[in-house]
N, C-alpha and C positions, 0 to 999 in steps of 0.2 A: 609529528608522528613519533610513536614511541619505539618503533623497531625499524629494521631495514625495509626498504621498499623494492628490493631486488625481485624481479619476476623472471629471471633467466631460466631456461630449461635446465633440468637436472642432468648431470653427467654421471651420477652414481647408480642409476637404475632404480632408485627409490621414487615412488610417486610423490611429486612435490606440488604443493598448493600454497597460494598466498591469499589470505582473506583480509580485505579492507573493511573495517566495521567501526561504527561509532561507539566510543567509550569515553563519555564525558562525566564530569562530576555530578550532573543532574539527570543524566540519561545514558543507559547502556542498552544498545539495540538488542532486543530479544531474538530477532532473526539472525543477527550476527552470532549469537551464542549457539543457536540451533545449527547454523552452517558449520561452525567450528566443530561441534560435537559430531555432526554427520561425517565430515571429512576424516576426523580422527578414528571413528568407528569403521570407516572404509579403508583404513590403513595408510592414509596420506601423512606425510611429514609436512606439517602446516606452519607457515610463517604468518603469525597473527599480528597484523598491522592495525594499530589503533588510530582512529581519526578523533582527536581530542578537543577540537574546537569547530564551531560552525564554519569558520574560514577555511580550515583544512578540508572539511567535508565538501564545501562548495567548489574549492579548487580541484579536488579529486574528480568530482562529477563533471566539471567542465573539461578537464584534461582527457578523460576517457569517454566523454559524450554519453553518460548514463544518467538516468533520472533518479536513481535511488541507491542506497547502500543497505546491506553489505554487497560487495562485489568480489568474486573469486576468480583467480587466475590459476590454471593448471599447466605446469611446465611452460610458463610464460604466455599462454594463450588465455584470453578472456573467456570465461565460461558464463558468468553472470550472477544472477540472484540466487537465493536459496532454492527456489523451485527449478531454476536452470541446473543447479548442482544436483538436485535430486534426480532430474532426468538424465544428467550426465553419468551418474553412477548406476543407472538402471532402475530407479524407483519411480513411483507414480507422483506426478506433480500434485501439489495441494493448494494451488492458487485460486481454487473456487471457480464459480461461474456455472458449473454443471448441476444437474439435478441429482438428488440422493434420497433414498428411503431411510438412511441411517438415523436421522433425528427421531422419527416416529417409532422405528423398530427398537431402538435403544430404550425409549420410554416404555414401550410395551414390555420389554424384558425386565426392566427395573420394577414396574408396578406388579408384574406377575410374581416376582421374588418377594416383594413387600406383602402381597396377598398370602403367599405361602407361609411367610413368617408370622403374619397375624393369625392365620388358621392354626399354626402350630401352638401358639400361645392360648388360643381360645378353645381348641378342640383336640390338642395333642396329636395332630396329624397335619402333614404338609398339604396334601391334596384332598379336597372335599368339595362339596357343592358350594360351601361358603367361600372357598378359595377363588372360584370363578366369579362369584358374585362380587367379592371385594376387588378382584382383578379389574373388572369392568368399571366399578365405581371409582377405584383409585386412578384408573386411566382417564376417566372423565375429569376428575379433579386436576390431574397433571396437565392434560390438554387445555383445560380451562385456564389454569395459571399461565401457561405459555401465551395464551391469547390476551389475558388481562394485563400482563406486564407492559403491553403496548397496544392498547385497544384501537388506537387510531390507525396504526399500520395494518392490524388484523382486519378492521372493517373495510379498508381500501382494497385489500386483496380478496376478501370475502365477496365483495360486490361484483367481482369478475364473473361469478358463476352461480351464487345462491339465488334461487327463484324468488323467495319471499323478500330478501334484503333488497333486491333490485326494484321491487315495487314499494317497499316501505323501509327506508334507510335506517331508522332507529333500531330495527331488528338486528342489524350488524353490530350494534353496540350492546344490545341486550343478550345476544347469544352466549358470549363467554361466561357471563354471570349465571345464566340459566343452566348451562352445562355444569359448571362448578357446583352450584347450589344443589342440583339434582343428585350429583355424585355424592356430596356430603350427606344428604338425607338418606341415600341408599346405603352408605356405609353404616350409619347409625340405625337403619331400618325404622325410621320415624317419618311421619307425615307422608305416607305412601300416596295419599290422595293428591299431594302436590308433586312429588318427584316422578311418579309414574306418567301422568299426562304430559309433563314438561319434557321428559326424556323421549317419550313416544312421539311427540310433536316435532321436536327439533331433529330427532333422528330420521323421521320419515321425510321431512322437508329436505334435510341434508342429503339423504340417500338419493332422492329423486333429482336433486340439483346436480349431484355428481354424475349420475347416470345420463342425464340429458346432455351435460357439457362434454363428457368424455366419449360416450358410445353413440349418441344420436347426432350431436353437432360436430363431433370429431375435433374438438378444440384441445390444443396443447397448453395447459395452464399449470401453474404451481398452486398447491393446496395451502389454504390458510390454517390447516388443522393444528400446526405447531407454532402458530404466530405469524405475524406479518412479514418477517424476514426469511420465511421458509423457502428451501430449495426442493421440498418434497413434491414430486409430480402428482397432479390430481389424477386419481385413477383407482385401482383396486384397493389399495390400503385405505384411502379416504372413504371409499364406499363401505369397506369392512367396518371401519370405525362407526359409521352411522347404523349399519345393520346390527352391530353388537349393542348399540344403545337402544335400538328398538326391541331387540330380543330381551335385554335386561328389563326394560319397562314392562313387557308382556309377562315375563317370569315373576317379577316383583308384584305385579298386579294380580296374577293368578294366586300367588301365595297369600296376598292380603285378603282376597275373596274367600279362600279356603279357611 
């Protein structure tokens, strides 16, 4: 270890903390860096103790009966991991496990800004009918990409609630590509005879599936809308995604007929 391992309480009145973290030639623990930064920003005088070998790390874990590092002591008392420290200083834990709308809401925000930027280039204005058309089409492509990057995980989660996929499993693999393809065609405003029925079909089936699972069957599920590792709860946002897809299909179809 590269520095003192003293964990005695402070007698100076200054908030004292000791962080034990892995700092090895081939690995520097990122959680240790985050812990160090958090404590320093919170006004602690930090004793940064490096565990420089696997042997030192194992010995430390066995001594203090902990499963992982970094570990933090405050005034000689063991606080714990990064999330324990966050809780100790009054911040929200980030160790995951809960549901969150953030992944899909952040995607919506980004694609709306992208659509506004594209409209500014094409029409010299940020907000127009085309802005909303592109917003939905960009969002379809973004959501499709998140599913395509791990189709297997997506299909597994999708089968929990989609009405068609549960009857015909290949649909759970086709869906991401259909959504992405329809979005790309809508951005370019070409082959409406392909994009409109595809978006209308998958949006209608998806909306019906979400409505049945959430409001009829009262099931608490995670949505596969942003991929198979999603913590987004199945519900209003998921339903809105499908409704927007249907609305876009109807709008583009009406424009094509006119």
